[in-house]
C-alpha atoms as one frame of an Amber mdcrd trajectory, in Angstrom:
protein
  31.165  20.601 -25.511  29.178  20.037 -28.736  31.806  21.833 -30.814  34.564
  19.635 -29.411  32.509  16.533 -30.150  32.067  17.575 -33.766  35.854  17.817
 -34.200  36.295  14.130 -33.319  37.558  11.882 -36.102  35.183   9.027 -35.291
  31.591  10.207 -35.842  30.277   7.295 -33.755  32.073   8.583 -30.653  30.699
  12.076 -31.283  27.167  10.768 -31.609  27.605   8.658 -28.483  28.707  11.702
 -26.488  25.765  13.749 -27.738  23.272  11.025 -26.911  24.734  10.642 -23.428
  24.497  14.401 -22.788  20.895  14.524 -23.981  19.963  11.504 -21.915  21.565
  12.893 -18.739  19.878  16.274 -19.212  16.513  14.603 -19.601  16.963  12.367
 -16.575  18.379  15.095 -14.325  15.621  17.574 -15.176  13.503  16.045 -12.442
  11.648  18.968 -10.875  10.245  20.397 -14.115   9.147  17.002 -15.359   7.439
  16.147 -12.083   5.458  19.388 -12.146   4.340  18.722 -15.694   3.331  15.203
 -14.761   1.270  16.469 -11.851  -0.572  18.817 -14.183  -1.174  16.240 -16.892
  -1.865  13.411 -14.405   0.372  11.048 -16.347  -0.651   7.473 -15.542   2.165
   5.084 -14.700   1.729   1.339 -14.682   3.959  -0.973 -12.682   2.564  -4.088
 -14.343   4.769  -5.240 -17.240   3.069  -4.984 -20.588   3.656  -6.578 -23.970
   6.539  -5.535 -26.174   5.359  -3.140 -28.851   5.852  -4.391 -32.356   6.689
  -1.062 -33.974   9.222  -0.060 -31.300   9.664   3.288 -29.563  11.970   6.245
 -30.006  14.721   7.203 -27.539  12.752  10.073 -26.014   9.849   7.800 -25.060
  12.165   5.194 -23.597  14.035   7.791 -21.522  10.710   9.221 -20.385   9.728
   5.768 -19.167  13.053   5.414 -17.331  12.525   8.769 -15.658   9.024   7.812
 -14.542  10.369   4.616 -13.025  13.166   6.520 -11.258  11.038   9.316  -9.800
   7.682   7.604  -9.694   5.980   6.596  -6.513   8.474   7.878  -3.952   7.326
  11.472  -4.227   3.673  10.472  -3.885   4.140   8.185  -0.900   6.557  10.332
   1.096   6.434  14.034   1.798  10.224  14.384   1.763  11.923  15.245  -1.488
  13.805  12.344  -3.016  17.516  13.133  -3.112  19.540  11.739  -5.985  23.293
  11.351  -6.043  25.140  14.510  -6.966  26.296  13.450 -10.445  28.670  16.028
 -11.888  30.885  16.066 -14.933  33.120  13.411 -13.431  30.033  11.228 -13.014
  29.190  11.740 -16.673  32.660  10.493 -17.557  32.118   7.342 -15.504  28.786
   6.725 -17.219  30.348   7.398 -20.586  32.908   4.703 -19.803  30.208   2.025
 -19.718  28.926   3.138 -23.122  32.433   3.195 -24.543  33.160  -0.277 -23.154
  30.252  -1.651 -25.132  31.423   0.155 -28.268  35.097  -0.837 -27.887  34.200
  -4.504 -27.408  33.198  -4.759 -31.089  36.686  -3.813 -32.327  38.958  -6.411
 -33.891  40.920  -8.559 -31.473  44.323  -6.929 -31.982  43.086  -3.356 -31.490
  41.030  -4.443 -28.512  44.081  -6.088 -26.903  46.244  -2.991 -27.323  43.546
  -0.648 -26.024  42.655  -2.730 -22.958  46.305  -3.230 -22.077  46.893   0.516
 -22.168  43.784   1.270 -20.088  44.645  -1.375 -17.489  48.309  -0.423 -17.171
  47.573   3.313 -16.916  44.905   2.907 -14.241  47.020   0.509 -12.184  50.044
   2.809 -12.339  48.028   5.875 -11.304  46.407   4.124  -8.351  49.659   2.587
  -7.081  51.383   5.978  -7.133  48.406   7.804  -5.703  48.043   5.465  -2.704
  51.790   4.771  -2.223  51.613   1.092  -3.155  54.792   0.258  -5.050  55.136
  -2.573  -7.576  51.516  -3.587  -7.290  48.993  -5.202  -9.570  45.283  -4.380
  -9.674  42.092  -6.378  -9.895  38.874  -4.495 -10.725  35.594  -5.924  -9.447
  31.992  -4.851  -8.919  31.419  -6.442  -5.501  33.798  -5.068  -2.882  34.143
  -8.538  -1.324  35.099 -10.194  -4.587  38.678  -8.896  -4.415  39.263 -10.515
  -1.024  37.721 -13.728  -2.355  40.198 -13.843  -5.249  43.066 -13.099  -2.859
  42.060 -16.068  -0.691  42.139 -18.323  -3.757  45.541 -16.936  -4.684  46.909
 -17.713  -1.210  45.420 -21.222  -1.297  47.111 -21.890  -4.649  50.371 -20.501
  -3.245  50.429 -22.415   0.051  49.056 -25.671  -1.365  51.311 -26.443  -4.321
  49.283 -29.412  -5.615  45.922 -27.743  -5.075  45.236 -27.645  -8.820  45.529
 -31.449  -8.999  44.471 -32.687  -5.552  41.847 -30.070  -4.753  39.946 -30.333
  -1.481  41.883 -33.430  -0.376  44.798 -31.188   0.526  42.524 -28.891   2.504
  41.116 -31.861   4.390  44.516 -33.132   5.509  45.664 -29.683   6.628  42.795
 -27.338   7.305  43.400 -23.673   6.380  42.494 -20.899   8.808  41.471 -17.337
   7.896  41.580 -14.748  10.680  39.277 -11.736  10.728  38.603  -9.119  13.378
  35.423  -9.150  15.445  34.928  -5.536  14.308  34.900  -6.526  10.625  31.885
  -6.247   8.359  28.909  -8.360   9.320  28.751 -11.601   7.366  32.193 -11.260
   5.779  33.564 -14.519   7.167  30.488 -16.531   6.247  30.491 -15.128   2.711
  34.135 -16.114   2.222  33.538 -19.654   3.473  30.497 -20.088   1.237  32.315
 -18.886  -1.889  35.489 -20.884  -1.165  33.613 -24.045  -0.193  35.204 -24.128
   3.265  33.527 -25.026   6.555  32.878 -22.269   9.073  35.517 -23.844  11.315
  38.114 -22.425   8.921  37.104 -18.912   9.968  38.584 -17.567  13.227  37.244
 -14.310  14.705  39.871 -12.422  16.689  38.500 -10.362  19.610  39.420  -6.711
  20.052  41.301  -5.127  22.932  39.629  -5.122  26.314  42.270  -3.624  28.608
  44.715  -1.430  26.681  44.396   0.543  23.465  41.345   1.085  21.345  38.499
  -1.327  21.949  37.920  -1.473  18.191  41.443  -2.718  17.380  42.403  -6.342
  17.031  44.115  -7.847  20.081  47.562  -8.732  18.719  48.669 -10.764  21.738
  45.522 -12.871  21.614  45.947 -13.340  17.862  49.485 -14.660  18.417  48.148
 -17.162  20.941  45.399 -18.302  18.554  47.854 -18.830  15.713  50.149 -20.899
  17.926  47.243 -23.091  19.007  46.199 -23.658  15.384  49.738 -24.567  14.343
  50.045 -27.035  17.219  46.743 -28.650  16.246  47.954 -29.243  12.669  46.128
 -26.395  10.931  47.624 -23.973   8.413  47.320 -20.205   9.166  46.493 -18.818
   5.753  45.394 -15.168   5.742  44.674 -12.256   8.077  42.105  -9.566   7.254
  42.886  -6.286   9.049  41.041  -2.961   9.092  42.302   0.518   8.286  39.092
   2.067   9.513  36.585  -0.373  11.017  33.068  -0.309   9.515  31.604   0.962
  12.772  33.948   3.354  14.568  36.594   3.900  11.874  39.572   2.755  13.979
  42.749   1.276  12.473  44.382  -1.920  13.608  48.046  -2.000  14.560  49.137
  -2.857  11.039  52.876  -2.705  11.801  52.734  -5.391  14.482  50.277  -7.447
  12.450  52.645  -7.398   9.483  55.490  -8.679  11.666  53.252 -11.443  12.980
  52.235 -12.445   9.450  55.868 -12.619   8.327  56.644 -14.800  11.342  53.979
 -17.379  10.445  54.179 -16.920   6.630  50.656 -15.497   6.424  49.069 -13.129
   3.905  47.967  -9.698   5.228  44.992  -8.055   3.550  43.812  -4.559   4.605
  40.545  -2.782   3.872  38.763   0.284   5.261  37.868   3.887   4.658  41.067
   5.275   6.207  43.058   3.962   3.235  41.843   7.032   1.339  44.100   9.239
   3.474  47.169   7.613   1.849  46.677  10.109  -0.984  47.166  13.095   1.367
  50.450  14.769   2.219  50.193  13.945   5.924  49.352  10.341   6.792  49.278
   8.857  10.273  51.822   6.146  10.970  49.143   3.543  11.665  47.594   4.009
   8.212  50.966   4.414   6.468  51.843   0.884   7.550  49.161  -0.365   5.137
  51.541   0.286   2.240  53.631  -2.703   3.384  50.726  -5.154   3.363  50.284
  -7.879   0.739  46.963  -6.560  -0.612  44.387  -3.819  -0.023  40.897  -3.024
  -1.324  39.990   0.543  -2.399  36.402   1.735  -2.912  36.964   4.821  -5.031
  33.344   5.231  -6.052  32.136   6.426  -2.622  35.359   8.325  -1.844  35.287
  10.423  -5.020  31.539  10.397  -5.754  31.871   8.361  -8.948  28.814   6.321
  -9.906  29.122   2.777 -11.250  32.917   2.544 -11.016  34.480  -0.713  -9.848
  36.331  -1.313  -6.611  40.066  -2.021  -6.869  42.174  -4.573  -5.057  45.926
  -3.869  -5.198  48.207  -6.826  -4.508  51.805  -7.982  -4.866  52.602 -11.400
  -6.306  55.399 -12.666  -8.487  53.792 -15.678 -10.186  51.361 -14.559 -12.928
  50.198 -18.129 -13.529  48.836 -18.394  -9.996  47.152 -15.005 -10.360  45.500
 -16.292 -13.517  44.418 -19.479 -11.746  42.938 -17.467  -8.878  41.009 -15.217
 -11.271  42.902 -12.013 -10.517  43.922 -11.672 -14.139  42.135 -12.715 -17.293
  43.131 -13.564 -20.820  39.883 -12.125 -22.154  40.372  -8.497 -23.256  36.711
  -7.673 -22.711  37.016  -8.276 -18.951  39.842  -5.754 -18.816  37.384  -3.049
 -19.882  36.034  -2.907 -16.316  38.686  -0.286 -15.622  37.499   1.996 -18.434
  35.017   4.117 -16.366  37.647   4.586 -13.672  40.303   5.382 -16.302  38.151
   8.184 -17.720  37.148   9.593 -14.312  40.698   9.677 -12.949  41.872  11.590
 -16.002  39.018  14.052 -15.652  39.691  14.730 -11.942  43.462  14.664 -12.127
  45.821  14.140  -9.212  45.008  17.468  -7.590  41.248  16.950  -7.889  41.424
  13.536  -6.245  43.558  14.789  -3.366  41.316  17.832  -2.920  38.183  15.708
  -2.508  39.770  13.452   0.079  41.237  16.460   1.881  37.842  18.182   1.924
  36.261  15.137   3.573  38.983  15.074   6.234  38.438  18.779   6.939  34.711
  18.185   7.415  35.303  15.520  10.048  37.897  17.675  11.783  35.486  20.622
  11.837  32.776  18.544  13.466  35.191  17.063  16.005  36.362  20.523  17.113
  32.774  21.691  17.611  31.822  18.582  19.549  34.575  19.272  22.106  32.677
  22.328  23.349  29.343  20.559  23.837  28.209  19.112  27.133  26.751  15.599
  27.354  28.356  14.556  24.046  30.917  11.771  24.165  33.129  11.237  21.122
  35.019   8.116  20.153  37.838   8.830  17.709  41.232   7.209  17.325  43.321
  10.197  16.239  42.074  13.752  16.687  44.566  15.097  14.152  43.416  12.911
  11.274  40.230  10.945  11.839  37.996  10.626   8.785  35.226   9.039  10.886
  33.647  10.788  13.889  31.452   8.752  16.220  29.595  10.469  19.057  26.724
   9.803  21.413  24.600  11.564  24.006  25.512  10.769  27.606  24.632  12.680
  30.770  27.666  11.209  32.512  30.027  13.198  30.311  30.510  16.965  30.067
  33.208  19.310  28.812  34.750  19.680  32.261  36.594  16.379  31.738  37.205
  16.947  28.027  40.982  16.896  28.375  41.177  13.539  30.059  38.636  12.086
  27.700  40.483  13.267  24.603  43.514  11.169  25.494  41.505   8.079  26.414
  38.378   8.415  24.289  38.304   4.792  23.338  39.285   3.296  26.714  36.860
   4.960  29.144  33.776   2.907  29.801  31.170   3.788  32.407  29.647   0.869
  34.279  25.946   1.503  33.809  23.067  -0.841  34.326  21.404  -2.533  31.407
  18.161  -0.542  31.650  19.988   2.768  31.609  22.086   1.707  28.628  18.946
   0.598  26.806  17.425   4.033  27.411  20.573   5.771  26.170  20.562   3.580
  23.061  16.960   4.555  22.398  17.670   8.265  22.832  20.752   8.136  20.603
  18.763   6.282  17.965  16.211   9.122  18.032  19.004  11.722  17.955  20.623
  10.169  14.890  17.322   9.959  13.030  16.484  13.583  13.857  19.881  14.863
  12.704  19.684  12.870   9.470  16.221  14.272   8.817  17.068  17.883   9.656
  20.421  17.950   7.835  20.217  15.336   5.061  23.320  16.715   3.326  25.472
  15.736   6.319  25.050  12.010   5.687  25.026  11.043   9.376  23.692   7.621
  10.277  23.170   5.440  13.328  25.623   2.659  14.134  25.552  -0.096  16.767
  28.875  -0.621  18.558  29.573  -3.486  20.891  30.905  -1.445  23.826  29.495
   2.059  23.325  26.031   0.940  22.217  24.044   3.058  19.767  26.012   6.020
  18.390  25.782   8.609  15.629  28.413   8.317  12.915  29.723  10.991  10.551
  31.851   9.529   7.763  32.290  12.215   5.078  34.659  10.079   3.003  31.741
   7.761   2.284  29.039  10.403   1.820  30.374  13.931   1.207  31.284  13.444
  -2.450  27.921  11.858  -3.158  25.760  14.303  -1.160  27.888  17.401  -1.761
  28.504  18.097   1.935  30.016  21.500   2.723  31.306  23.295   5.818  27.976
  25.055   6.359  26.249  21.666   6.501  28.539  20.669   9.371  27.795  23.946
  11.159  24.066  23.370  10.680  24.487  19.877  12.069  26.149  21.290  15.205
  23.360  23.865  15.608  20.701  21.166  15.404  22.638  19.097  17.917  22.724
  22.054  20.319  18.940  22.331  20.090  18.383  18.627  20.707  20.688  18.251
  23.735  18.437  20.257  26.152  15.447  18.243  24.992  17.266  14.974  25.627
  18.509  16.014  29.060  15.085  17.338  30.132  13.257  14.236  28.949  15.739
  11.932  30.633  15.516  13.923  33.864  11.699  14.103  33.930  11.219  10.491
  32.904  11.621   9.174  36.455   9.411  11.907  37.897   6.717  11.042  35.366
   6.882   7.382  36.358   6.478   8.214  40.047   3.551  10.571  39.398   1.745
   7.982  37.287   2.225   5.234  39.879   0.806   7.517  42.585  -2.248   8.449
  40.511  -5.332   6.278  40.817  -6.673   5.045  37.513  -3.393   5.238  35.569
  -0.966   2.438  34.824   2.665   3.110  33.932   3.949   0.952  31.079   7.719
   0.487  31.022   8.912   0.618  27.419  12.673   1.162  27.237  12.608   1.352
  23.446  10.395   4.457  23.382  12.286   7.769  22.927  10.129  10.050  25.027
   8.757  10.886  28.444   7.021   7.575  28.922   4.004   5.397  28.256   0.775
   5.489  30.259  -2.499   3.582  30.104  -5.845   4.494  31.644  -7.249   1.528
  33.526 -10.917   0.808  32.874 -12.853  -0.235  35.987 -14.865  -3.201  34.761
 -17.988  -4.371  36.552 -17.856  -8.090  36.048 -17.478  -7.889  32.261 -15.783
 -10.550  30.205 -12.269 -10.080  28.858 -13.257  -9.331  25.266 -15.708  -6.607
  26.212 -13.301  -5.163  28.743 -10.537  -5.081  26.103 -12.833  -3.241  23.680
 -13.839  -0.708  26.338 -10.172  -0.201  27.260  -9.248   0.400  23.630 -12.157
   2.785  23.159 -11.331   4.862  26.236  -7.593   5.131  25.519  -8.241   6.005
  21.875 -10.631   8.754  22.906  -8.122   9.875  25.546  -5.411  10.192  22.892
  -7.771  12.235  20.726  -8.617  14.591  23.603  -4.953  15.088  24.497  -4.003
  15.923  20.926  -6.759  18.550  20.829  -5.096  20.433  23.691  -2.911  23.401
  22.818   0.390  22.034  24.030   3.892  21.414  22.690   3.772  17.717  23.556
   3.267  14.909  21.084   0.871  12.090  21.974   0.705   8.977  19.821  -0.139
   5.288  19.804   3.561   4.437  19.782   5.623   2.613  17.153   3.862   0.696
  14.423   5.571  -2.573  15.323   6.561  -3.818  18.743   4.658  -1.256  20.835
   2.158  -1.815  23.622  -1.546  -1.773  22.779  -4.134   0.619  24.216  -1.537
   3.071  25.529  -0.674   6.732  25.174   2.936   7.411  24.202   4.332  10.823
  25.176   7.236  12.190  23.152  10.162  14.435  24.000   9.612  17.325  26.447
  11.366  20.482  27.603  12.545  21.490  31.053   9.545  23.753  31.795   7.093
  20.843  31.721   4.719  20.561  34.681   4.658  16.790  35.142   2.043  16.797
  37.906  -0.367  18.866  35.819   0.178  16.572  32.836  -0.560  13.436  34.852
  -3.603  15.032  36.530  -4.964  16.099  33.150  -4.537  12.603  31.724  -6.268
  11.046  34.735  -9.104  13.602  34.761  -9.677  13.279  31.019  -9.741   9.500
  31.306 -12.254   9.629  34.175 -14.436  12.034  32.210 -14.455   9.713  29.214
 -15.231   6.724  31.427 -18.075   8.558  33.190 -19.537   9.668  29.879 -19.367
   6.109  28.626 -21.109   4.790  31.729 -23.665   7.594  31.609 -24.502   6.648
  28.042 -24.929   3.007  29.040 -27.143   3.955  31.989 -29.151   6.361  29.846
 -29.763   3.631  27.304 -31.123   1.347  30.011 -33.317   4.111  31.475 -34.749
   4.991  28.058 -35.515   1.344  27.339 -37.367   0.920  30.615 -39.163   4.249
  30.097 -40.429   3.141  26.686 -41.757  -0.103  28.127 -43.516   1.745  30.963
 -44.990   4.286  28.522 -46.389   1.489  26.366 -48.098  -0.057  29.396 -49.577
   3.271  30.518 -50.844   4.096  27.033 -52.448   0.678  26.773 -54.140   1.212
  30.136 -55.317   4.708  29.067 -56.895   3.261  25.906 -58.793   0.712  27.954
 -60.100   3.463  30.255 -61.195   5.531  27.240 -63.174   2.590  25.885 -64.983
   2.216  29.222 -65.846   5.929  29.293 -67.228   5.959  25.726 -69.413   2.912
  26.239 -70.144  -0.134  24.098 -72.606   1.556  21.678 -70.036   4.037  20.478
 -67.781   1.164  19.347 -70.383  -0.136  16.850 -69.504   1.353  13.408 -72.866
   2.802  12.241 -74.491   3.271  15.642 -71.388   4.888  17.059 -71.262   7.486
  14.286 -74.942   8.452  14.760 -74.589   8.578  18.529 -71.446  10.745  18.290
 -73.342  13.100  15.921 -76.268  13.571  18.317 -74.167  13.501  21.519 -70.511
  14.213  20.934 -68.054  12.801  23.478 -65.458  15.285  24.690 -62.255  13.496
  25.673 -58.949  15.179  26.265 -56.009  13.596  24.417 -53.646  11.773  26.750
 -50.009  11.024  26.075 -46.689  10.489  27.808 -43.373  12.345  27.626 -40.041
  11.040  28.921 -37.922  13.450  30.968 -34.271  12.566  30.374 -33.129  14.796
  33.210 -35.374  13.221  35.833 -35.561   9.810  34.199 -39.384   9.603  34.640
 -42.574   9.592  32.566 -44.869  12.630  32.651 -48.337  13.331  31.261 -48.835
  15.499  28.160 -52.039  17.153  29.429 -50.194  20.341  30.310 -48.717  20.416
  26.806 -52.154  20.316  25.123 -53.600  22.860  27.554 -50.784  25.440  27.202
 -50.228  24.656  23.485 -46.465  24.560  24.227 -44.065  21.877  25.372 -42.887
  22.333  28.928 -39.189  22.590  29.664 -39.396  20.528  32.797 -36.864  20.874
  35.529 -33.648  22.704  34.943 -30.703  20.333  34.422 -27.874  20.582  36.918
 -24.947  22.792  35.925 -21.923  21.107  34.391 -19.116  21.109  36.929 -15.949
  22.766  35.754 -12.654  20.956  35.916 -10.635  21.653  39.021  -7.446  21.275
  36.993  -7.906  24.465  35.009  -5.260  26.831  36.246  -5.034  30.527  35.628
  -2.284  31.100  33.084  -0.260  34.018  31.978  -0.877  35.513  28.528   0.735
  33.310  25.887   1.481  30.485  28.330   0.606  27.043  26.980  -0.796  24.130
  28.879   1.544  21.858  30.866   4.089  24.676  31.181   5.402  25.966  34.477
   5.047  29.727  34.925   8.276  31.672  34.874   6.806  34.333  37.151   5.625
  33.955  40.734   2.020  32.811  41.106   1.359  34.070  44.643  -1.728  35.945
  43.477  -3.477  32.636  42.688  -4.551  30.355  45.507  -5.100  26.723  44.581
  -6.852  25.850  47.853  -9.202  28.802  48.117 -12.693  28.748  46.592 -12.689
  32.561  46.469 -11.453  33.814  43.116  -8.693  36.320  42.744 -11.105  38.818
  41.168 -13.260  38.802  44.332 -10.207  39.630  46.423  -9.446  42.581  44.151
 -13.048  43.809  44.570 -12.673  43.669  48.349  -9.486  45.696  48.148 -11.193
  48.289  45.940 -14.007  48.723  48.546 -11.650  49.749  51.375 -11.953  53.362
  52.761 -10.001  55.726  50.498  -9.105  58.138  53.318  -6.676  55.745  54.984
  -3.007  56.196  54.349  -0.982  53.209  53.186   0.753  52.980  56.570  -2.570
  53.102  58.436  -4.413  50.550  56.317  -1.600  48.008  56.263  -2.393  46.523
  59.701  -6.155  45.974  59.323  -5.705  44.708  55.792  -3.182  42.059  56.800
  -5.425  40.991  59.696  -8.389  40.666  57.378  -6.347  38.591  54.886  -5.108
  36.335  57.684  -8.639  35.686  58.904  -9.798  34.952  55.387  -6.963  32.440
  54.877  -7.859  30.686  58.148 -11.520  30.485  57.225 -10.677  29.159  53.790
  -8.252  26.585  55.175 -10.802  25.338  57.728 -13.694  25.231  55.306 -14.181
  21.708  53.869 -14.105  21.275  50.115 -17.635  20.313  49.135 -19.617  20.540
  45.975 -21.580  23.448  47.435 -18.506  25.681  47.002 -18.838  25.416  43.232
 -22.364  26.913  43.289 -22.395  30.532  42.063 -23.069  33.185  44.694 -26.003
  34.777  42.911 -28.140  31.626  43.330 -30.659  31.409  46.164 -30.809  28.552
  48.715 -33.997  27.393  47.013 -32.103  26.897  43.747 -29.403  24.957  45.571
 -32.063  22.683  47.072 -33.536  22.078  43.620 -30.117  21.182  42.246 -29.548
  18.687  45.042 -32.980  17.131  44.459 -32.313  16.814  40.748 -28.953  15.186
  41.378 -30.543  12.710  43.806 -33.253  11.880  41.244 -30.577  11.423  38.573
């Protein structure tokens, strides 16, 4: 590369190419620079500073640009920041901007010849590549600017005296622009604002509701709308059709729309991602009809992965003066240099390279569509399974591969009548699915799209993302594998969601919170039983208990995720439970939440009661100590209180008084004397505190089995209603006479087990069953007395 640059005649061009290569190498060497910055702790300042008087060299300036490009994102987020895949063709596009600045300083005659050659070459290549004969081209930065210039061209064409009369002509005969309801959001309003027209000049045409794709414009209804506007004295001006809607990627019936436009002398403009397939050998008839339209807009930058290249609007018009008046052409040679980056990039890729990139994107979508056919609970919405650059799919339990054949023929017409709540839940789950797939496979470029009829769906549009992200076949296969892992989670969560709601509503102390926008098992809140407290204090206690409950649940060794919910729009003081698997024990989960909440509430109340008991105990101890001091003064006598006399009297006749104090027993909640402490020279332990009761929810689990999971093996050996442990039953079996044969001991053993089950079933569940067997009745009595005192 450097050797070829040195052979150039113009040394300025050679130096420009070298500088561009050095700059791109420095900016693209991101990982090494970031590591060095982490070691050196390079300080970056976002606050603008003063301009240095001496200036800076190119290396320092590029270093500053790199710091601004890769600065705070890597510190704030844990995910690696992914830049656009800029290859050699991207370098050519960037070089075009540098060359445009250099060429603009040439003399006027050379500049005119050069810009004319660049513009004519690029227009000819694009018209042949996308089968648009005898067309002109307008290059623009904003993809809506081309349609805006076309509207001005049509206004100048239909209103002959528009240059002289201006808006007076529009007032007498109002123009009407027709766009599809599936068009880009805000397109009609943007056109009206730029053209200075009222919003009444914009007519939105609904899509099909009965026959055909529900993302295609209703041609019969459009014909009726045009007739009504003509009868009311309006002028049908222009129709904007889609060759690949922004949402689902469907193509309007361009052939019939073209006939309708010729009937009413209207201009037909087409835009959409499916126009890229015109460069392929096989093109569907619906897209091929776009070659007969009056104008079309191409976004080559996203299709071919070219950075900073302009969009192109191809059009056919015979009057160059009107094109100049509309702004589609310019007499300034500098404005014609917009096509220079695209001119360089197209030459670098060549015809075969351009076709290969578009073909690769179509193969990616076809590969994903074939894999989705074999997946249950995945509903696809594509227009043409043979050539569909955009694949839209969603999770739905009402659809499985057993009716794949019928759905393939009518993918866009089948609609299931579901209630609003169920659709809201499906939208939430599909939103979560799209975010998970985009996070797990970032090279796939999938995103979430909102469609009017289908709701929330996941969209895969490789023509818009594959060239930029470098998507390959293995990325599509990885996407399908991740989707296979997420489908069982979605089905299990959706199935257990209703069971969880019923369990929570049956459990005392828990409140089920219905949040349809939460992608998970559900939302629950522990209700705090207030004792006549005001609302503010009750709200604080409720927040404290549910926060502590969330902390306790997260400390458990489980596969579930517990959180406070979304940052915005979620319920307060609640526990949000995420996605679950099919082996979840919902009853155990709800019981654990309720038991943990009760334990936290009891501990909170116990702390409040203990505080009150300690306060009263301190007051009582102060009174008793004051009374003891008064008694000591009476025992010592009045003479001993006099300073000099008391010392002499104590020397001749010492007074022996035992020290008296008070100790507070937290277990019993009473004051006790400290005489025994001074006599035994050791602090007494007092009464033994009652044993901490164990939770009745702790179940015996298999080795390696996590909490809230149903056992895959039979659990007949464990009895949930018996207070006799399984180990005690094994000890009884080991103590049986060894001389008996298995056939002889079977009868007595079954009888003994039956009697034990009857006794256990008839025995009431009391707290005495939790007392260990090695304790005596006297110990049990002491425990009961201590509990009554407490």
